[in-house]
Each structure stands twice: as C-alpha cells, then as structure tokens.
N, C-alpha and C positions, 0 to 999 in steps of 0.2 A: 540371297545376298548376304555377304559377311557384315557383321555388325562393325560400325565405326569404333575406333579406340575410345572415344569419349561418349559413347552411347549411354543414354540415360533413360530411366523411367520416371516421367513427370506426371504428377496429378495436378490438374488445374480445376480448382473449386470455383464455381461460377463459370464454367468453361463454355456455357452456351450464351453468355452475356456479350455486351458490346465490346468489351476489351477481351474477355476471356476466350471467345471464338477466335480472335485475332492471334493471341498468344498460342493457342492450340495449333493454328495453321502454321505459324512460323516455326514452331518447335518440330512439328511433323515434317515439314519441308526440310528441316536440317537433319532428318533421319532418327529422331528420338521416338521412343514409345510414349505416347501421351494419352492420358485418360481424361476426358471432359466430364467432370462429376458435378452433379446438381440434384436437386429434389427429383427431377424427372428421371434420373438414373438410380434413384433409391438412396442418395446420400444427402442427409440433412445436417449441415454443420451446427445449426442452432440447438437441435435436440441431441446431436451426436449419433443419430441413427445411420448406420452404414459407414461411418467415418473411418474407424480403425481397419476394417477389412479392405477398403479401397486404398488405404495408405500402405498396405503390406507390401514390402519389397521396393517402395519408392525411393529414388535418389533425392527428389526434391518435390516440394508442394508449393503451388502458387495460389495465393488467396486473392481471387478477383471477385469475391462476393460483394453484392451491392444491395443496399436498402435506401432508396431515395425517399426520405420522409422529412418534413420540417419539424416533426416531434422529437425534441432532444432526448426525452426519456426512452422512446422507442429505439432510436438510433444508438444510443449509448448501450442500452441492453443487448441489442442485436450484435453490434460489432465487438463489444467486450466478451459476450458469451461465445460467439462463434470463434474468436481468436483463442480464447481459453481452451475450448474444446479441440481445436485443430492442434494447438501446442501439446496438449496432453496426449492426443493420439499419436502425434509425430514422435514423442518421447517414447511411447509404448512400442511403436513400430520401428524405431531406430532410424527414422528419416535423417538424411545427412544435412539438409539445407531447406529452410523456409523463406519464401519470397512473398512479401505483402505489397500490394499496390495502394498508394495513397496519394495525397494532394499536398503540393508545396504550401507551407505556412498554416495548414489546417490544425496543426498541433498547438499553435500559439493562442492563448486565452483571449488576447485582445482582438484576435481575428475571428474566433469561433464563438464569441460571446453570444451573438444573436443567431447563430446558425447551427440548428440542431444536427444536421447531417455532418457538419465539420466536427462538432463535439463528439459524435460517434466515432469518426475517424481518428480523432486524438486518442480516444480510449483504446481503439484497436492498435494504434501505433505503440502505445505504452505496453501493452501486453507482448508484442513482439520484441520490443526493446529489452524486455527482461526475461525472454525465453531462454532456456538452457540449450535448446537446439540452435545452432548457428542460423541467424536470421538477417535478411536484408530487406529494408523498406525502400521501394522504388517510388519516388514522389514525382509527379508531373504538375504542370499547370493545367488549366481547363482545356478540354479537347475541342477542336474545331466543330465536332459533331454536336457540341452543346447548343450551338447557335440554332440549329434546326430543332432540337428538342424544345428550346425556349419559344421558338417561333410557333410551335404547335400547341404549347401548353395553355396559353391565355388568349384564345381567339374569340372575338366578338363580332361575328359577321365578317365584314371585310377588313376588320382591324384586329391587329395582334399587339398586345402589350408586353414589352420585353424590358426587363430592368436594365438600366444603365450599369455596366459592370466593367471596370477596368481590369484587364487581364493580359496575359501574354501567351495566347493559346497555341497549341501544338496538335498535330494530327494523331489520332489514337493509334494508327498504324506504326508510327514512329515509337510511341510509348511501348507497344507490343514488342518491337524489335529490341528495345532496351531490356524489357523484362526477360525476354528469351536469352539475351547475351549474359544477363545476370545469373539466370539459372545455369548456364553452361559454365560460368566462372566457379560454380560450386561453393562449398562452405568457406572458401578463402575470399569470396566476394566481400566488398566493404559493407559496413552495417547500413549505410544509406547511399543512395544514388539519386540524382535529380535530372530532369529534363524540361526545358521550356521551349516555346516557339521563338521565332526570330524577331518579333516586334510586339510592342504594346497596342492593343486594340480595345474597342468598346464592343461588348457583346450585342447590344442593340444594333449597332452599325453592321455587324456580321450577319445578324439575322435578316436585315434588309437585303444583303447581298444574296443570301440563300433564297429569299423569297423571289428576287429578281431573276436569279438563275433558274429556279423552278419554272417561272412563267416563260422565260426565253426558250428553255429546252423542252417544255411540255411535260415536265416531270409530274408525277402524281403527289409529290410532297406538298406541304402547306404553302399557300400563297396568301399574302396579306399586306396591307399597308401597316408598317411597323411604327408604333409609338414608343420611344424610349422613355422609360420611367425612372427619374432619379430616385435613389435610395439614400437619403441623407442620414448621417449618424451611424452607419453600418460600415465599419472599416473594410469588410470583405468585398464590398461593392465599390469602394473608393480608393483603390490602390494597394490595399493590404495583401492582395494575392500576387503582386508583381514580385518576381524572384529576384534575388541578389545578382549583380552583374556577373559574378563568377560562375553562375550555374550554366551548364552546357546548353547550347541552343541548337535545335534542329533547324535546318536551312529552308525548309519548304514554307512559303507564305500561304495565307488563306486563299488568296486569288489563284495561286498555282494549284492548290488542292481542289478548288472548284473546277478549274479548267481540266484537271486530270480525272474528272469524273468522281471526285470526293475520295480518292485514293492517294495514299502517299507511298 
C-alpha cells in the first residue's frame, strides 16, 4: 500500500492508558505509523530509559502520561520530570512537534491550590510552553469516563460516595480525535486547543446514571447507591473547571454516550 502524502510516524507516550490507546487507534486508522510507548515496552519517561531511541525518526510525540495521585509533591515531580525528559529527547532526535494532553483551567493557581494532580499538570504545561520544539497543549474538561471511575473509588458496601463536582464533561473518544487532528496539523498547530462537552453537569449525578445503567444492562461495572458529597471551599469542585463560553463544545451528551455503549 502506498503511503499517504501526509504520512507520519507518531510516538504516543502512555499509549496503553485510557486516552492513549484511543489516540493510537484514531491515528492508526488514519494510516499513520504509531508506536504506543510505555514502561511495558521498555520506555520510562521519568528516568529517561529508552526515550531517545523510541523518538528516533518521529514526526510527532504525544504525551498522554498519567499519574493519578492526591500528593502534590509526587505529581509535580512526575509531570515536571517527564516533560523535561521528553523535551530534551525530542530536541536531540529533532522531533518536529510535541502534543501534551492536559485539563482546562488546571494551570490556574486558584483552581489547583488544593489539587495535587492539577498542580502537577500545571508544572507539565509550563515545561511544554517553554520548549524549543514546537508544542501544542490540548486541554479538555473532565471525561465522561470519570463518573465510573469515581463510582468505583469510594465504595462502602451498597453505598458509593462521590464528590459533588460541577463540570462540563466530554467523551474521551472526542478528545482523542482532537489530539489526532492536532498531530496531523503538525508544527503549525496552535500552541493551545480546548474542548468541552455540551452542558454543565454534576459528577455525582453522572455516577448515579452510570450505576443505574450498569444495573439495567447487567454490566459488570460498579453498582451502588450514590451519595453526593459537597466539597466546600475548593473551587475545582464548585465551578472552577467550567470552561469559557468560547471553548469548542462536542455535541454528544452523557445520556447519548451511555445509550451508545459508552462510545463516542
């Protein structure tokens, strides 16, 4: 098969993760050569082990790495270190474009003040913003999939405690498509692009819908009576993550996503 004119070699770091595997799938379907790189394939972005060799000959690198921890020190260290190592290796291997996945408003100090994970993402964004390799930060709101994650995290018998969290969530598949199109735009892509879902929702309410859907469909996923827990005083849970009205919105609603088998 002849290679398409805009054929690219793309390295997806964290390519086996929730978003990474979706990005890999979209890019491969478009005909690109894609390497899903992670510790399991011998690439450790934190230590730098195997990083430069896997980036050799790459047109673009996508950073989908994830460390979900409430510990601010651990998150800042992980995201700052991995971004620094990726940028250094990309410079060495003359990679044309870097794409980093992040979260809308995570960089704002008043939002991430009590959120160690978001403070880590802010440190990561700062590294890419100052990289000499052309870089794009793709930010989205929380994903629909977070509702199920939260549903399973704090279960106490038949009860699951889920924080009340105002957000404008979007399907991870839609974010993956945006990441892929940003990769295809190459080094001329803008420094930042953003995507949100169509409407404001409460994450505890969405967790209830997931639990109800699991029960109705006989799914193996978590089922529980959901108790929505207010988190006063933390802006990230009380509207701070709502994007500006000018941010592009994906059309798929949470209910449509559920009805479609949790695919977008």
